[in-house]
C-alpha positions in Angstrom: -8.6 12.8 -22.3 -8.5 16.0 -20.3 -5.3 17.4 -18.7 -4.9 16.9 -15.0 -3.2 19.0 -12.4 -1.5 17.8 -9.2 -0.5 20.1 -6.4 1.7 18.9 -3.6 2.9 20.6 -0.5 6.3 19.4 0.8 7.3 20.4 4.3 11.1 20.4 4.5 12.8 18.9 7.6 14.7 21.3 9.7 17.8 22.5 7.9 16.8 20.6 4.7 15.0 23.3 2.7 17.9 24.0 0.3 18.6 20.3 -0.2 14.9 19.6 -1.0 14.8 22.4 -3.5 18.0 21.1 -5.0 16.5 17.6 -5.5 13.3 19.1 -7.0 15.5 21.2 -9.3 17.4 18.0 -10.4 14.0 16.3 -11.1 13.0 19.2 -13.4 15.0 18.0 -16.4 13.5 14.5 -16.4 10.0 15.7 -15.7 10.0 18.4 -18.3 11.5 16.0 -20.9 8.3 13.8 -20.5 6.1 14.7 -23.5 3.1 14.0 -21.4 4.1 16.7 -18.8 2.5 20.1 -19.6 3.8 21.9 -16.5 6.2 21.5 -13.6 7.0 24.2 -11.2 8.2 24.7 -7.6 7.0 27.6 -5.4 7.7 28.9 -1.9 5.9 31.6 0.1 7.4 35.1 -0.1 7.4 35.8 3.7 7.4 32.4 5.3 10.7 30.6 4.9 9.6 27.7 7.2 6.4 27.1 5.2 6.0 24.1 2.8 7.3 24.1 -0.7 4.5 23.8 -3.3 5.0 21.7 -6.4 2.5 22.1 -9.3 2.4 19.6 -12.1 0.1 19.1 -15.1 -0.1 16.1 -17.3 -2.0 15.3 -20.5 -4.1 12.7 -18.6 -4.5 10.7 -15.4 -2.7 7.8 -17.1 0.3 10.1 -17.8 0.3 11.2 -14.2 0.4 7.5 -13.1 3.4 7.0 -15.4 5.1 9.9 -13.7 4.3 8.1 -10.4 6.1 5.0 -11.6 9.2 7.2 -12.5 9.0 8.9 -9.1 8.8 5.8 -7.0 12.5 4.9 -7.0 13.3 8.6 -6.2 11.2 8.6 -3.0 14.2 7.5 -0.9 16.1 10.6 -2.0 13.2 12.9 -0.9 12.0 11.1 2.3 15.0 12.2 4.5 14.5 15.8 3.4 10.9 16.0 4.5 9.5 16.7 8.0 6.7 14.3 7.3 5.3 12.4 4.2 3.2 14.4 1.8 -0.5 13.9 1.5 -1.7 11.4 -1.0 -2.1 12.9 -4.5 -5.3 14.4 -5.6 -5.7 15.0 -9.3 -7.6 18.1 -10.4 -9.2 19.0 -13.7 -9.8 22.5 -14.8 -13.2 24.0 -14.7 -13.7 26.1 -17.8 -14.6 29.7 -17.0 -14.8 30.7 -20.7 -16.1 27.5 -22.3 -12.7 26.2 -23.3 -11.7 23.1 -21.2 -8.1 23.6 -22.3 -7.8 27.2 -21.1 -5.4 26.4 -18.2 -3.1 23.8 -19.7 -3.3 22.5 -23.3 -2.6 18.9 -24.3 
């Protein structure tokens, strides 16, 4: 199975940016401990403090991402009050090889 990538943009509610980043930071230990997780990172724009926070995750397969979703489900109540609005539904991406190696971005 090919690795999959998920990118999510989370718009913090007013005054909740630091709390949102704190919760995402707490999630990092559990997410990174998952052997099926290839990558988990959180990013923010350099010059736009009010802009959404971007979360990038990569998993060994779509099934591994679904397992992550099952882990995440009970944590949604912690995130929901920190967001201005619900995030878009997940879209899983697969890498397009630019050099002939389908694992060039993330390896399983």
